[in-house]
VOGU-3710 file (C-alpha; in Angstrom, 3 decimals, decimal comma):
1> mlpaetfmkq> 92,244/-55,042/-48,785  96,145/-54,413/-48,899  97,896/-56,061/-46,370  98,823/-55,956/-42,918  101,899/-54,630/-43,438  100,964/-51,135/-45,481  98,884/-50,219/-43,009  101,921/-50,982/-40,148  104,332/-49,019/-42,452  101,541/-46,067/-43,108
11> tlslvpaare> 100,959/-46,083/-39,194  104,841/-45,447/-38,665  105,148/-43,086/-41,083  102,484/-40,926/-38,916  103,392/-41,582/-35,716  107,103/-42,518/-36,075  107,602/-42,671/-31,976  104,667/-45,862/-31,826  105,832/-48,277/-29,300  102,708/-50,484/-29,541
21> itltyprkas> 99,897/-50,537/-32,653  96,486/-52,653/-32,774  95,260/-53,246/-35,550  91,307/-53,620/-36,429  90,010/-55,289/-39,546  86,735/-53,340/-40,877  83,727/-56,300/-40,796  82,226/-54,028/-43,808  83,618/-53,291/-46,686  82,500/-49,770/-47,008
31> spveiyvier> 84,494/-49,303/-43,074  88,298/-48,429/-42,946  90,831/-50,114/-41,067  90,635/-49,183/-37,228  94,211/-48,647/-35,669  94,965/-47,388/-31,956  98,737/-46,652/-30,988  100,577/-46,257/-28,233  103,493/-43,901/-28,271  106,897/-44,978/-26,260
41> daphpnarty> 106,235/-41,512/-24,840  102,609/-42,255/-23,523  101,696/-40,812/-20,245  99,705/-43,994/-19,238  99,274/-47,594/-20,939  95,424/-46,664/-22,414  96,977/-42,956/-23,881  95,340/-44,123/-27,444  96,080/-42,798/-30,941  93,102/-43,250/-33,529
51> vyldpytgea> 94,700/-44,085/-37,016  91,495/-44,792/-39,910  92,679/-45,739/-43,101  91,542/-46,502/-46,237  91,553/-50,674/-46,625  92,247/-50,507/-50,561  94,697/-47,363/-50,764  95,794/-47,152/-47,618  94,819/-43,223/-47,437  94,949/-41,551/-44,139
61> lrfepyatss> 91,194/-41,125/-43,640  91,390/-39,877/-40,088  93,757/-39,104/-37,968  93,745/-38,559/-34,020  96,542/-37,800/-31,868  96,214/-38,594/-27,926  98,333/-35,164/-27,143  94,886/-33,319/-29,492  92,308/-35,361/-28,937  89,747/-33,432/-25,839
71> vgnriyrwlg> 89,867/-33,164/-22,211  86,341/-35,609/-21,457  88,543/-38,291/-23,704  91,819/-38,027/-21,709  90,265/-38,098/-18,271  88,095/-41,915/-19,622  91,381/-43,186/-20,985  93,117/-41,837/-16,908  90,349/-43,579/-15,390  90,637/-46,631/-17,832
81> slhtgnvggl> 94,100/-47,168/-17,021  93,199/-46,369/-12,973  90,646/-48,885/-13,011  92,376/-52,072/-14,946  95,655/-51,001/-11,946  98,356/-49,450/-15,397  98,465/-46,411/-12,880  98,927/-46,477/-9,649  98,151/-50,181/-8,744  96,504/-52,014/-6,288
91> pvqlllfagi> 96,037/-48,896/-3,344  94,208/-46,916/-6,459  92,049/-50,163/-7,390  90,869/-50,404/-3,495  90,235/-46,426/-3,505  87,923/-46,731/-6,643  86,484/-49,590/-5,256  85,067/-47,944/-2,196  83,759/-44,596/-4,636  82,057/-47,176/-6,544
101> lgvpvlaytg> 80,389/-48,731/-3,079  80,075/-44,859/-2,023  77,218/-44,517/-5,136  74,473/-47,173/-3,985  75,097/-45,465/-0,221  74,501/-42,020/-1,470  71,450/-43,081/-3,156  70,121/-44,666/-0,433  71,104/-42,322/1,765  69,624/-39,654/-0,497
111> irsylrrkfi> 66,147/-41,428/-0,927  65,907/-42,117/2,499  66,338/-38,820/3,810  63,561/-37,787/1,593  61,176/-40,308/2,412  62,300/-38,943/6,214  60,859/-35,591/5,464  57,892/-36,281/3,627  56,899/-39,111/6,143  58,374/-39,817/8,897
121> aredvrglqa> 59,353/-36,133/10,732  56,043/-35,891/12,089  55,764/-39,389/13,818  59,646/-38,394/15,765  58,271/-35,741/16,364  55,242/-37,540/18,135  57,195/-39,857/19,814  55,892/-40,565/23,216  52,688/-42,285/25,048  52,204/-39,984/28,188
131> rvktissets> 49,144/-41,000/30,792  47,492/-38,002/32,873  48,304/-39,099/36,318  46,449/-36,009/38,213  44,586/-32,499/37,520  44,436/-30,092/40,161  43,178/-26,624/39,743  45,876/-23,791/40,471  44,207/-21,036/40,347  40,774/-20,525/38,384
141> eikvfelhsa> 41,887/-19,881/34,915  44,801/-22,428/35,321  45,371/-26,323/35,407  48,163/-28,326/36,172  48,645/-31,780/34,522  51,091/-34,406/35,843  51,826/-36,392/33,074  53,665/-40,148/33,028  55,197/-42,581/30,894  52,157/-44,853/29,584
151> nrvplpaftp> 54,302/-47,780/29,274  56,693/-47,213/32,015  59,688/-46,425/29,568  61,393/-43,340/31,089  60,446/-40,061/29,608  63,421/-38,590/28,665  65,770/-35,565/30,351  65,170/-31,736/30,010  66,838/-29,408/30,890  65,083/-25,901/32,651
161> gahidvwide> 63,135/-23,794/30,012  62,117/-26,519/27,884  58,657/-27,670/26,499  56,616/-30,312/25,054  54,427/-30,623/21,999  50,823/-31,854/23,470  48,211/-33,680/20,735  44,996/-32,919/21,906  43,345/-34,220/19,031  45,011/-35,718/15,274
171> dlvrqyslcn> 45,245/-31,833/14,465  44,939/-29,663/17,334  48,088/-29,807/18,997  50,174/-26,976/21,057  53,563/-26,063/23,226  53,518/-25,819/27,297  56,630/-25,308/29,152  57,895/-28,189/31,746  57,623/-26,310/35,004  58,798/-29,052/37,147
181> gsdeknryvi> 62,116/-29,678/38,616  64,648/-30,934/35,770  66,308/-33,795/38,455  62,668/-35,418/38,455  62,742/-38,526/35,689  59,778/-40,093/36,595  57,300/-37,676/34,839  56,592/-34,062/33,518  54,373/-31,632/34,588  52,774/-28,550/32,802
191> avkrepdsrg> 50,381/-25,667/33,291  47,256/-24,937/31,628  46,106/-21,476/30,931  42,347/-20,998/29,624  42,677/-18,377/27,064  39,658/-16,074/27,007  40,161/-15,797/23,105  41,330/-19,617/22,521  42,024/-21,039/19,245  40,687/-24,425/21,088
201> gsramheria> 43,833/-26,037/22,688  43,754/-24,515/26,285  40,061/-24,709/26,066  40,130/-28,442/25,279  42,518/-29,251/27,327  39,903/-28,194/30,981  37,320/-29,202/29,239  38,466/-32,387/27,229  41,097/-33,839/29,201  40,590/-35,683/31,630
211> egdllsistp> 42,560/-37,734/34,806  43,594/-40,975/33,262  43,433/-39,640/29,541  46,144/-40,842/27,149  48,159/-38,056/25,499  50,520/-38,170/22,265  53,434/-35,977/23,438  56,808/-34,673/21,334  60,261/-35,365/23,522  61,065/-32,087/25,550
221> rnhfpldlsa> 63,000/-29,420/23,091  64,556/-26,547/24,620  64,293/-22,727/23,020  64,885/-20,909/26,194  68,109/-22,497/28,032  69,437/-20,728/31,301  73,125/-20,109/30,281  75,016/-21,662/33,235  77,811/-19,399/33,124  76,158/-15,798/33,942
231> thhlllaggi> 76,849/-15,130/37,574  73,535/-13,648/38,690  69,896/-14,375/36,840  66,943/-12,216/36,895  64,123/-13,907/35,599  60,809/-11,587/35,083  57,529/-13,609/34,643  54,053/-12,565/33,813  51,098/-14,328/34,755  51,446/-17,595/33,234
241> gitpllsmar> 55,064/-16,918/31,774  56,075/-18,767/35,222  56,063/-22,036/34,034  59,285/-21,826/32,763  60,659/-19,803/34,978  59,090/-22,137/37,723  61,708/-25,152/36,439  64,627/-22,235/36,169  64,312/-21,450/39,971  64,079/-25,025/41,098
251> elqklnasfa> 66,936/-25,887/39,360  69,188/-22,419/40,464  68,311/-22,927/43,725  69,789/-26,375/43,713  72,716/-25,282/42,532  72,785/-22,776/44,856  72,877/-20,108/42,066  72,407/-16,091/41,865  69,096/-15,733/40,804  66,007/-13,447/42,022
261> lqyfarsvgy> 62,837/-14,165/39,989  59,845/-11,296/39,935  56,652/-12,371/39,335  53,538/-9,911/37,572  50,215/-10,534/38,674  47,190/-8,825/38,603  46,500/-10,444/42,683  47,324/-13,289/45,228  44,049/-15,136/43,382  45,608/-15,067/40,166
271> tafhgflsrp> 49,241/-16,169/41,089  49,902/-19,969/40,091  52,823/-22,059/42,187  52,367/-18,900/44,808  52,144/-21,419/47,588  55,661/-22,918/46,714  57,286/-19,867/45,505  56,679/-18,413/48,923  58,448/-21,362/50,944  61,203/-20,561/53,185
281> efrgkvsfhy> 63,776/-21,660/50,341  62,598/-18,705/48,064  62,748/-15,999/50,930  64,840/-12,869/49,418  64,848/-14,139/46,020  61,231/-13,923/44,878  59,445/-11,122/44,838  55,669/-10,732/43,828  54,222/-7,498/41,908  50,219/-7,369/41,907
291> alevdalrly> 47,670/-5,074/39,548  49,927/-2,756/38,685  49,054/-0,031/36,014  51,388/0,276/32,850  53,025/3,984/33,917  54,002/1,861/37,266  55,305/-1,393/35,509  57,001/0,437/32,901  58,589/2,970/35,794  59,361/0,033/38,454
301> lhkllwhrsp> 61,091/-2,150/35,259  63,247/1,019/34,524  64,651/1,081/38,303  64,615/-2,756/38,084  66,446/-3,348/34,874  68,708/0,720/34,356  71,893/-1,060/35,637  73,030/-4,387/34,674  75,485/-6,109/36,979  78,762/-7,758/35,310
311> gahlyvcgpr> 77,926/-11,287/33,635  73,770/-10,738/34,630  71,324/-12,600/32,134  67,779/-11,995/31,977  64,939/-14,185/31,174  61,598/-13,048/30,717  58,431/-14,767/29,627  54,812/-13,377/29,687  51,602/-12,074/27,721  53,438/-10,215/24,450
321> pfmdlveeia> 53,217/-6,849/25,944  54,546/-7,364/28,798  57,829/-9,246/27,015  57,678/-5,926/24,218  58,369/-3,280/27,227  60,761/-5,318/29,410  62,549/-5,905/25,884  62,186/-2,376/25,358  64,078/-1,204/28,789  66,613/-3,630/29,061
331> taswppqtih> 67,867/-3,201/25,390  69,549/0,466/26,833  71,128/-1,533/30,222  71,674/-4,972/28,876  73,566/-6,534/25,687  70,845/-8,738/23,032  72,603/-12,277/23,975  72,158/-11,736/27,625  69,085/-11,020/27,134  66,480/-14,538/26,540
341> aeyfnanpma> 62,671/-14,546/25,746  60,152/-17,310/25,311  57,340/-16,384/23,466  53,307/-17,725/23,790  51,848/-16,103/21,833  51,599/-15,157/18,512  53,811/-11,866/16,832  51,274/-9,842/15,335  52,928/-9,045/12,375  52,882/-12,534/11,327
351> yagarapfev> 48,948/-11,574/10,451  49,399/-7,597/9,561  51,080/-5,994/6,850  51,066/-6,118/3,140  50,684/-9,785/2,241  52,392/-9,420/-1,268  52,705/-12,753/-3,361  56,261/-14,573/-4,362  57,942/-17,751/-5,879  59,930/-20,930/-3,787
361> tlalsggtys> 63,183/-22,252/-4,950  63,687/-25,590/-3,024  67,131/-26,411/-3,808  67,641/-29,641/-2,809  64,403/-31,137/-3,741  64,345/-28,988/-6,546  61,250/-27,121/-8,153  60,179/-23,463/-8,053  56,264/-22,959/-6,306  54,441/-19,784/-6,316
371> vsadktivqa> 52,750/-18,711/-2,725  49,653/-16,583/-3,018  49,068/-13,711/-0,804  45,905/-15,659/0,815  48,784/-18,936/1,854  51,918/-18,971/4,157  54,581/-20,808/2,522  54,211/-23,769/4,598  50,560/-23,997/3,288  51,779/-23,541/-0,664
381> legrgieipt> 54,314/-26,165/-0,673  51,733/-28,865/1,282  49,419/-28,237/-1,180  51,640/-29,269/-3,687  52,495/-32,448/-2,314  55,635/-31,089/-0,153  55,161/-31,063/3,580  57,619/-29,105/6,189  56,937/-30,836/9,672  55,024/-27,980/11,759
391> sceqgvcgtc> 53,298/-27,708/15,233  52,350/-23,989/16,560  51,973/-22,236/13,077  52,487/-19,402/15,040  55,654/-18,716/14,183  56,582/-19,659/18,145  57,676/-23,368/18,925  60,531/-23,316/16,377  59,663/-26,184/14,534  58,894/-25,408/11,395
401> vtglldgead> 62,850/-23,462/11,122  64,422/-24,099/7,563  67,580/-22,724/6,101  66,946/-19,895/3,602  70,034/-19,565/1,180  69,104/-16,788/-0,950  66,205/-14,039/-0,754  65,322/-11,459/1,942  62,468/-12,667/4,501  60,156/-10,813/5,886
411> hrdafltdae> 59,916/-12,397/9,695  56,994/-11,888/11,017  57,633/-15,187/13,817  58,026/-14,581/17,430  61,459/-17,222/17,324  64,157/-15,910/15,975  66,507/-13,819/17,900  67,598/-10,052/15,703  70,593/-11,789/15,065  69,108/-14,489/13,299
421> rragdkimpc> 67,375/-12,449/11,414  70,075/-10,520/10,424  72,260/-13,348/9,727  69,570/-13,916/7,051  70,173/-17,541/6,522  67,053/-18,535/8,679  62,925/-18,827/8,396  60,259/-19,724/9,560  57,478/-20,487/6,494  54,614/-21,155/9,029
431> vsrakskllv> 54,149/-17,220/8,949  57,101/-16,136/7,670  56,804/-14,117/4,115  59,073/-12,450/1,620  60,774/-9,222/0,812  62,204/-9,868/-2,837  60,640/-11,612/-5,737  61,727/-15,390/-4,984  63,342/-16,800/-1,545  65,668/-20,315/-1,757
441> ldl> 64,991/-22,529/0,792  67,253/-25,666/1,801  64,582/-28,060/1,418
//
């Protein structure tokens, strides 16, 4: 091989402004001499220009100036100088150190989030044990259940309009509004009407649950809150729809706020909490209406709702035909943001209309899956080992509400507001489907 001086001269002929030259002789006779050069005006101490020379003739086999190297190589060299502290010094090294520590943190939080979604989410919802303290008959159809903490742990606070999930069996869960006062810290009170077309929930509560029984329940959730900025609150209850409005009436009475409760029922005998709402403190604020025919009800609601006083809000709960009629009439005079509704029953649209197959893509966990005409999104994903926490599976409770990143949803729920549906960024995968061929979900 040629002497080192020859290689140095050849290198200087290629890079006259060299400040530092490092020469490495080859280990194999067939390999070139490898030289890297740092020029005097190099942007950092790791900005290497590479020269490869024939070890026997000194001929330049390859010449790679730093300035013309790839973007990836230049980024890599910059990072090397930052890492060694040649650029930025100790402060930059500390920032890099913090960034490196962030990698395992991100890995841990990502894995933990996935595991929580897949295995723990349902357990977190089903987080309380309650003992049935008393059961009383409010009407021939309605029983009232008073629940206390089973382990002396204080029950979480709630706000008027809130509900809890009640697990009757492992796979039988129903939602019931809390109808006692939110200032009562030691108990939850729910009222359950036995429905003639019960899917099993109300019948089981009436026939199988006894005083002293232990129930698994969720912490309270509120999708039907009072807007305390309102100047007046008009509460319209139909039948068992009195349950969330009863808690609201208690709260408004306690706050000495302006309100009126209009209660529509078949007769006095079918009017839950009639005795409580007939107390002197509610005189002039609560009105009862019995056995109104549809035409008479429509006429009364027109008279009641044609004028909205400034700042007033409307709250309605009851059978779906009653609620649909109230909302139909109210929308002529009441802005949408002042009308609040709580549905107990599934939207008939959930099971009506076309049910074409479509696909869903999961943006976070990856993968595209087919949803057949006879399955919901929840069922289709569950069949592939992907669980979305659900409760009512009727599009009523809001447990499964999921972010929608792309695609057009066919909303068949009774939970999302018209404004939320128009925004197009949420879907209830337990009942809703797709108008587009593909939905991209934030899962």
